[in-house]
PADREN-25460 format. One record per residue: residue in one letter; x, y, z of N, C-alpha, C in turn. Coordinates in Angstrom, 1 decimal, decimal comma. Layout:
N
PT   r      n_x      n_y      n_z     ca_x     ca_y     ca_z      c_x      c_y      c_z
PT   a        X        Y        Z        X        Y        Z        X        Y        Z
...
REM end
This chain:
187
PT   r      n_x      n_y      n_z     ca_x     ca_y     ca_z      c_x      c_y      c_z
PT   m     67,7     -9,6    -17,5     67,7    -10,9    -18,1     66,8    -11,0    -19,3
PT   v     67,2    -11,5    -20,3     66,5    -11,5    -21,6     65,8    -12,9    -21,7
PT   a     64,5    -12,8    -22,1     63,7    -14,0    -22,1     64,1    -14,8    -23,3
PT   p     64,3    -16,1    -23,2     64,7    -16,9    -24,3     63,6    -17,0    -25,4
PT   s     64,0    -17,0    -26,6     63,0    -17,1    -27,6     62,3    -18,4    -27,7
PT   r     61,1    -18,5    -28,0     60,4    -19,7    -28,1     60,0    -20,0    -29,5
PT   p     60,7    -20,8    -30,2     60,4    -21,0    -31,6     59,1    -21,8    -31,7
PT   h     58,8    -22,7    -30,8     57,5    -23,5    -30,9     56,3    -22,6    -30,7
PT   t     56,4    -21,5    -29,9     55,2    -20,6    -29,8     55,0    -19,8    -31,1
PT   l     56,0    -19,4    -31,7     55,9    -18,6    -32,9     55,4    -19,5    -34,0
PT   q     55,8    -20,8    -34,0     55,3    -21,7    -35,0     53,8    -22,0    -34,8
PT   a     53,3    -22,1    -33,6     51,9    -22,3    -33,3     51,1    -21,1    -33,7
PT   e     51,6    -19,9    -33,5     50,8    -18,7    -33,9     50,7    -18,6    -35,4
PT   a     51,8    -19,0    -36,1     51,8    -18,9    -37,5     50,8    -20,0    -38,1
PT   l     50,8    -21,1    -37,5     49,9    -22,2    -37,9     48,4    -21,8    -37,7
PT   i     48,1    -21,2    -36,6     46,7    -20,8    -36,2     46,3    -19,7    -37,2
PT   s     47,2    -18,7    -37,5     46,8    -17,6    -38,4     46,6    -18,1    -39,8
PT   s     47,3    -19,1    -40,2     47,2    -19,6    -41,6     46,1    -20,6    -41,8
PT   t     45,5    -21,2    -40,7     44,4    -22,1    -40,8     43,1    -21,4    -41,2
PT   p     42,4    -21,9    -42,2     41,1    -21,2    -42,5     40,1    -21,5    -41,4
PT   n     39,2    -20,5    -41,2     38,2    -20,6    -40,2     36,9    -21,2    -40,9
PT   p     36,5    -22,4    -40,4     35,4    -23,1    -41,0     34,1    -22,3    -40,8
PT   c     33,9    -21,5    -39,8     32,7    -20,8    -39,5     32,6    -19,5    -40,3
PT   a     33,7    -19,1    -40,9     33,7    -17,8    -41,7     32,8    -18,0    -42,9
PT   e     32,7    -19,2    -43,4     31,9    -19,4    -44,6     30,4    -19,3    -44,3
PT   m     30,0    -19,7    -43,1     28,6    -19,8    -42,7     28,1    -18,4    -42,3
PT   l     28,9    -17,5    -41,8     28,4    -16,2    -41,3     28,6    -15,2    -42,4
PT   p     27,6    -14,4    -42,6     27,7    -13,3    -43,6     28,7    -12,2    -43,0
PT   a     29,3    -11,5    -43,9     30,2    -10,5    -43,4     29,4     -9,3    -42,8
PT   a     29,3     -9,3    -41,5     28,6     -8,2    -40,8     29,5     -7,8    -39,7
PT   p     29,3     -6,6    -39,3     30,1     -6,1    -38,1     29,7     -6,9    -36,9
PT   l     30,7     -7,1    -36,0     30,5     -7,8    -34,8     29,5     -7,1    -33,9
PT   g     29,5     -5,8    -33,9     28,6     -5,0    -33,1     27,2     -5,3    -33,4
PT   l     26,8     -5,5    -34,6     25,5     -5,8    -35,0     25,0     -7,2    -34,4
PT   w     25,9     -8,2    -34,4     25,6     -9,5    -33,8     25,4     -9,3    -32,3
PT   r     26,2     -8,5    -31,7     26,0     -8,3    -30,2     24,7     -7,7    -29,9
PT   r     24,3     -6,7    -30,7     23,0     -6,0    -30,5     21,9     -7,0    -30,6
PT   l     21,9     -7,8    -31,7     20,9     -8,7    -31,9     20,8     -9,8    -30,8
PT   a     22,0    -10,2    -30,3     22,0    -11,2    -29,2     21,5    -10,6    -27,9
PT   s     21,8     -9,3    -27,6     21,3     -8,7    -26,4     19,8     -8,4    -26,5
PT   l     19,3     -8,1    -27,7     17,9     -7,9    -27,9     17,1     -9,2    -27,7
PT   l     17,7    -10,3    -28,3     17,1    -11,6    -28,1     17,1    -12,0    -26,6
PT   l     18,2    -11,8    -25,9     18,2    -12,1    -24,5     17,2    -11,3    -23,7
PT   a     17,1    -10,0    -24,0     16,1     -9,2    -23,3     14,7     -9,7    -23,6
PT   l     14,4    -10,1    -24,8     13,1    -10,6    -25,1     12,8    -11,9    -24,3
PT   v     13,7    -12,8    -24,3     13,6    -14,0    -23,6     13,4    -13,8    -22,1
PT   l     14,1    -12,9    -21,5     14,0    -12,5    -20,1     12,6    -11,9    -19,8
PT   a     12,2    -11,0    -20,7     10,9    -10,4    -20,4      9,8    -11,4    -20,5
PT   i      9,8    -12,3    -21,4      8,8    -13,3    -21,5      8,8    -14,2    -20,3
PT   g     10,1    -14,6    -19,9     10,2    -15,5    -18,8      9,8    -14,9    -17,5
PT   v     10,1    -13,6    -17,2      9,7    -12,9    -16,0      8,1    -12,8    -16,0
PT   s      7,5    -12,4    -17,1      6,1    -12,2    -17,1      5,4    -13,6    -16,9
PT   a      5,9    -14,6    -17,5      5,3    -15,9    -17,4      5,4    -16,5    -16,0
PT   c      6,5    -16,2    -15,3      6,8    -16,8    -14,0      6,4    -15,9    -12,9
PT   s      5,7    -14,8    -13,1      5,4    -13,9    -12,0      4,4    -14,6    -11,1
PT   g      4,4    -14,3     -9,8      3,5    -14,9     -8,8      2,1    -14,4     -8,8
PT   a      1,8    -13,4     -9,6      0,4    -12,9     -9,6     -0,5    -13,9    -10,3
PT   k     -1,7    -14,1     -9,7     -2,7    -14,9    -10,2     -3,9    -14,1    -10,5
PT   a     -4,1    -13,8    -11,8     -5,2    -12,9    -12,2     -6,6    -13,5    -11,9
PT   g     -6,7    -14,8    -11,9     -8,0    -15,4    -11,7     -8,6    -15,4    -10,3
PT   t     -7,7    -15,3     -9,3     -8,1    -15,4     -7,9     -8,3    -14,0     -7,3
PT   p     -9,5    -13,7     -6,8     -9,7    -12,4     -6,1     -9,0    -12,4     -4,8
PT   a     -8,5    -11,3     -4,4     -7,9    -11,2     -3,1     -9,0    -11,2     -2,0
PT   t     -8,7    -11,9     -0,9     -9,6    -12,0      0,2     -8,9    -11,9      1,5
PT   l     -9,6    -11,5      2,5     -8,9    -11,4      3,9     -8,9    -12,8      4,5
PT   s     -7,9    -13,0      5,3     -7,8    -14,3      6,0     -8,8    -14,2      7,2
PT   p     -9,2    -15,4      7,7    -10,0    -15,4      8,9     -9,4    -14,7     10,1
PT   d     -8,1    -14,8     10,2     -7,4    -14,1     11,3     -7,5    -12,6     11,2
PT   a     -7,4    -12,1      9,9     -7,5    -10,7      9,7     -8,9    -10,2      9,9
PT   i     -9,9    -11,0      9,5    -11,3    -10,6      9,8    -11,6    -10,5     11,3
PT   s    -11,0    -11,5     12,0    -11,2    -11,5     13,5    -10,6    -10,3     14,1
PT   a     -9,3     -9,9     13,7     -8,7     -8,8     14,3     -9,4     -7,5     13,9
PT   i     -9,8     -7,4     12,7    -10,6     -6,2     12,2    -11,9     -6,1     13,0
PT   t    -12,5     -7,2     13,2    -13,8     -7,2     14,0    -13,5     -6,7     15,4
PT   k    -12,5     -7,1     16,0    -12,1     -6,7     17,4    -11,9     -5,2     17,4
PT   q    -11,1     -4,6     16,5    -10,9     -3,2     16,4    -12,1     -2,4     16,1
PT   a    -12,9     -3,0     15,2    -14,2     -2,3     14,8    -15,2     -2,2     15,9
PT   e    -15,1     -3,1     16,8    -16,0     -3,0     18,0    -15,7     -1,7     18,8
PT   g    -14,4     -1,4     19,0    -14,0     -0,2     19,7    -14,4      1,0     18,9
PT   f    -14,2      1,0     17,6    -14,6      2,1     16,7    -16,1      2,4     16,8
PT   l    -16,9      1,3     16,7    -18,3      1,4     16,7    -18,9      1,9     18,1
PT   s    -18,2      1,4     19,1    -18,6      1,9     20,5    -18,4      3,4     20,6
PT   a    -17,3      3,9     20,0    -17,1      5,4     20,0    -18,2      6,1     19,2
PT   r    -18,5      5,4     18,0    -19,6      6,0     17,2    -20,9      6,0     17,9
PT   d    -21,2      5,0     18,7    -22,4      5,0     19,5    -22,5      6,1     20,5
PT   r    -21,4      6,8     20,8    -21,5      7,9     21,7    -21,8      9,2     21,0
PT   l    -22,0      9,2     19,7    -22,3     10,4     19,0    -23,6     11,2     19,5
PT   p    -24,7     10,5     19,9    -25,8     11,2     20,4    -25,5     12,0     21,7
PT   e    -24,6     11,4     22,5    -24,2     12,1     23,7    -23,4     13,3     23,4
PT   l    -22,5     13,1     22,4    -21,7     14,3     21,9    -22,6     15,4     21,3
PT   a    -23,6     15,0     20,6    -24,5     16,0     20,0    -25,2     16,8     21,1
PT   t    -25,6     16,1     22,2    -26,3     16,8     23,3    -25,3     17,8     23,9
PT   l    -24,1     17,4     24,1    -23,1     18,3     24,7    -22,8     19,5     23,7
PT   v    -22,8     19,3     22,4    -22,6     20,3     21,5    -23,8     21,3     21,5
PT   n    -25,0     20,8     21,5    -26,2     21,6     21,5    -26,3     22,5     22,8
PT   e    -25,8     21,9     23,9    -25,8     22,6     25,2    -24,6     23,6     25,3
PT   r    -23,7     23,5     24,3    -22,4     24,2     24,3    -21,7     24,0     25,6
PT   n    -21,6     22,7     26,0    -20,9     22,3     27,2    -19,4     22,0     26,7
PT   w    -18,6     23,1     26,8    -17,3     23,0     26,3    -16,4     22,0     27,0
PT   v    -16,5     21,9     28,3    -15,6     21,1     29,1    -15,9     19,6     28,8
PT   f    -17,2     19,2     28,9    -17,6     17,8     28,7    -17,4     17,4     27,3
PT   t    -17,6     18,3     26,3    -17,3     18,0     24,9    -15,9     17,5     24,8
PT   r    -15,0     18,3     25,3    -13,5     18,0     25,2    -13,2     16,7     26,0
PT   n    -13,9     16,5     27,1    -13,7     15,3     27,9    -14,1     14,1     27,1
PT   l    -15,2     14,1     26,4    -15,7     13,0     25,6    -14,7     12,7     24,5
PT   i    -14,2     13,8     23,8    -13,3     13,6     22,7    -12,0     13,0     23,2
PT   h    -11,4     13,5     24,3    -10,2     13,0     24,9    -10,3     11,7     25,7
PT   g    -11,5     11,4     26,0    -11,7     10,2     26,8    -12,1      9,0     25,9
PT   p    -13,4      8,7     25,9    -13,9      7,5     25,1    -13,6      7,5     23,6
PT   m    -13,5      8,7     23,1    -13,2      8,8     21,6    -11,8      8,9     21,3
PT   q    -10,9      8,9     22,3     -9,5      9,1     22,0     -8,9      7,9     21,3
PT   e     -9,4      6,7     21,5     -8,8      5,5     20,8     -9,2      5,3     19,4
PT   v    -10,1      6,1     18,9    -10,6      5,9     17,5     -9,5      6,0     16,5
PT   g     -8,6      6,9     16,6     -7,4      7,0     15,7     -6,6      5,7     15,7
PT   r     -6,3      5,2     16,8     -5,5      4,0     16,9     -6,2      2,8     16,3
PT   e     -7,5      2,7     16,6     -8,3      1,6     16,1     -8,4      1,6     14,6
PT   m     -8,6      2,8     14,0     -8,6      2,9     12,6     -7,3      2,6     11,9
PT   l     -6,2      3,0     12,6     -4,8      2,6     12,1     -4,7      1,1     12,0
PT   y     -5,1      0,4     13,1     -5,0     -1,1     13,1     -5,8     -1,7     12,0
PT   i     -7,0     -1,2     11,9     -8,0     -1,7     10,8     -7,3     -1,5      9,5
PT   n     -6,8     -0,3      9,2     -6,3      0,0      7,9     -5,1     -0,9      7,5
PT   r     -4,3     -1,2      8,5     -3,1     -2,1      8,3     -3,6     -3,5      7,9
PT   l     -4,7     -3,9      8,3     -5,2     -5,3      8,0     -6,1     -5,4      6,8
PT   l     -6,5     -4,3      6,2     -7,3     -4,3      5,0     -6,5     -4,7      3,8
PT   l     -7,2     -5,1      2,8     -6,6     -5,5      1,5     -5,8     -4,2      1,0
PT   p     -4,7     -4,4      0,3     -3,9     -3,3     -0,2     -4,7     -2,3     -1,1
PT   a     -5,7     -2,9     -1,8     -6,5     -2,0     -2,7     -7,4     -1,1     -1,9
PT   d     -7,8     -1,5     -0,7     -8,8     -0,8      0,1     -8,1      0,2      1,0
PT   r     -6,8      0,1      1,2     -6,1      0,9      2,2     -6,1      2,4      1,9
PT   p     -5,8      2,8      0,7     -5,8      4,3      0,4     -7,1      5,0      0,8
PT   e     -8,2      4,4      0,4     -9,5      5,1      0,7     -9,7      5,1      2,2
PT   a     -9,4      4,0      2,9     -9,6      3,9      4,3     -8,7      4,9      5,1
PT   e     -7,5      5,0      4,6     -6,6      6,0      5,2     -7,1      7,4      5,0
PT   a     -7,6      7,7      3,8     -8,1      9,1      3,6     -9,3      9,4      4,5
PT   r    -10,2      8,4      4,6    -11,4      8,6      5,5    -11,0      8,7      6,9
PT   a    -10,0      7,9      7,4     -9,5      8,0      8,7     -8,9      9,4      9,0
PT   t     -8,1      9,9      8,1     -7,5     11,2      8,3     -8,5     12,3      8,4
PT   k     -9,6     12,2      7,5    -10,6     13,2      7,6    -11,4     13,2      9,0
PT   l    -11,6     12,0      9,5    -12,3     11,8     10,8    -11,4     12,4     11,9
PT   k    -10,1     12,0     11,9     -9,2     12,5     12,9     -9,1     14,1     12,9
PT   t     -9,1     14,6     11,6     -9,0     16,1     11,5    -10,3     16,7     12,0
PT   a    -11,4     16,1     11,7    -12,7     16,6     12,2    -12,8     16,6     13,7
PT   l    -12,2     15,5     14,3    -12,2     15,4     15,8    -11,3     16,5     16,4
PT   a    -10,2     16,8     15,7     -9,3     17,8     16,2     -9,9     19,2     16,1
PT   d    -10,6     19,4     15,0    -11,3     20,7     14,8    -12,4     20,9     15,8
PT   l    -13,1     19,8     16,1    -14,2     19,9     17,1    -13,6     20,2     18,5
PT   d    -12,5     19,6     18,8    -11,8     19,9     20,1    -11,3     21,3     20,1
PT   e    -10,8     21,8     19,0    -10,3     23,2     19,0    -11,5     24,2     19,2
PT   a    -12,6     23,9     18,5    -13,8     24,7     18,6    -14,3     24,8     20,1
PT   a    -14,2     23,6     20,8    -14,7     23,6     22,2    -13,7     24,3     23,0
PT   r    -12,4     24,2     22,7    -11,4     24,9     23,5    -11,5     26,4     23,4
PT   l    -11,9     26,9     22,1    -12,0     28,3     21,9    -13,5     28,8     22,3
PT   q    -14,3     27,9     22,6    -15,7     28,1     23,0    -16,4     28,9     21,9
PT   d    -16,2     28,3     20,7    -16,8     28,9     19,4    -18,0     28,0     19,1
PT   g    -19,2     28,4     19,4    -20,5     27,6     19,2    -20,7     27,3     17,7
PT   d    -20,5     28,2     16,8    -20,7     28,0     15,4    -19,8     26,9     14,9
PT   a    -18,5     27,1     15,2    -17,5     26,1     14,8    -17,7     24,7     15,4
PT   l    -18,2     24,8     16,6    -18,5     23,5     17,3    -19,6     22,7     16,6
PT   r    -20,7     23,4     16,2    -21,8     22,8     15,5    -21,3     22,2     14,2
PT   k    -20,6     23,0     13,4    -20,0     22,6     12,1    -19,1     21,4     12,3
PT   g    -18,3     21,5     13,4    -17,3     20,4     13,6    -18,0     19,1     14,0
PT   y    -19,1     19,2     14,7    -19,9     18,0     15,1    -20,4     17,3     13,8
PT   i    -20,9     18,1     12,9    -21,4     17,5     11,6    -20,4     16,8     10,9
PT   k    -19,2     17,4     10,8    -18,0     16,7     10,2    -17,6     15,4     10,9
PT   v    -17,7     15,4     12,2    -17,3     14,2     13,0    -18,3     13,1     12,7
PT   a    -19,6     13,4     12,8    -20,7     12,4     12,6    -20,6     11,9     11,1
PT   s    -20,3     12,8     10,2    -20,2     12,3      8,8    -18,9     11,4      8,7
PT   g    -17,9     11,8      9,3    -16,6     11,0      9,3    -16,8      9,6      9,8
PT   f    -17,5      9,5     10,9    -17,8      8,1     11,5    -18,6      7,3     10,5
PT   g    -19,6      7,9      9,9    -20,4      7,2      8,9    -19,6      6,7      7,7
PT   l    -18,8      7,6      7,2    -18,0      7,3      6,0    -16,9      6,2      6,3
PT   y    -16,3      6,3      7,4    -15,3      5,3      7,7    -15,9      3,9      8,0
PT   a    -17,1      3,9      8,6    -17,8      2,6      8,8    -18,1      1,9      7,5
PT   q    -18,2      2,6      6,4    -18,4      2,0      5,1    -17,2      1,2      4,6
PT   v    -16,0      1,5      5,0    -14,8      0,8      4,5    -14,6     -0,5      5,2
PT   l    -15,4     -0,8      6,3    -15,2     -2,1      7,0    -15,6     -3,2      6,0
PT   p    -14,9     -4,3      6,0    -15,2     -5,4      5,1    -16,6     -6,0      5,5
PT   e    -17,3     -6,5      4,5    -18,6     -7,1      4,7    -18,7     -8,2      5,8
PT   p    -17,7     -9,1      5,9    -17,8    -10,1      7,0    -17,8     -9,5      8,3
PT   v    -17,0     -8,4      8,5    -17,0     -7,7      9,7    -18,3     -7,0     10,0
PT   k    -18,9     -6,4      9,0    -20,2     -5,7      9,2    -21,2     -6,7      9,6
PT   e    -21,2     -7,9      9,0    -22,2     -8,9      9,3    -22,0     -9,5     10,7
PT   a    -20,7     -9,6     11,1    -20,4    -10,1     12,5    -20,9     -9,1     13,5
PT   l    -20,8     -7,9     13,2    -21,2     -6,8     14,2    -22,6     -6,3     13,9
PT   k    -23,3     -7,0     13,0    -24,7     -6,7     12,7    -24,8     -5,2     12,3
PT   q    -24,0     -4,8     11,4    -24,0     -3,4     10,9    -24,5     -3,4      9,4
PT   v    -25,0     -4,5      8,9    -25,4     -4,5      7,5    -26,9     -4,1      7,4
REM end
């Protein structure tokens, strides 16, 4: 079936093509691609300014821990500090080269130190977390090395391992927030 010709459509097309474009006089003769590039550059500039102006970051307000976070960190820090308070007992066992009770102390009362540091690290400010995690890892590694030295009954490695453990407890205690240190009378 052949489509009927539409004379009115052809007339409309002829009329449109013969009508002068009033905007053609206002725009200089430039390739359309150039205008698109300029429009996209302008749009990108407007979006960049809008996103930076509307960002939620407030430069003037320092980040602080909430009272709930301080309370939770204080509770976990109590367990950490009670394990640290057992260091003199651990030193005595190391000096006596008491392999069995050294391992018992590490796997008993000091076993929860890693978990407590993990909870504390999660509650710290984001800027403080990397340093706290690094110190926690060093302390856990030192405890594992001390345990291995006791298992192998290596007196020299045991003594060196104890020094690393004691140092690790001291370094990690420094990352505790000031309100927590004050609440636990560690200042």
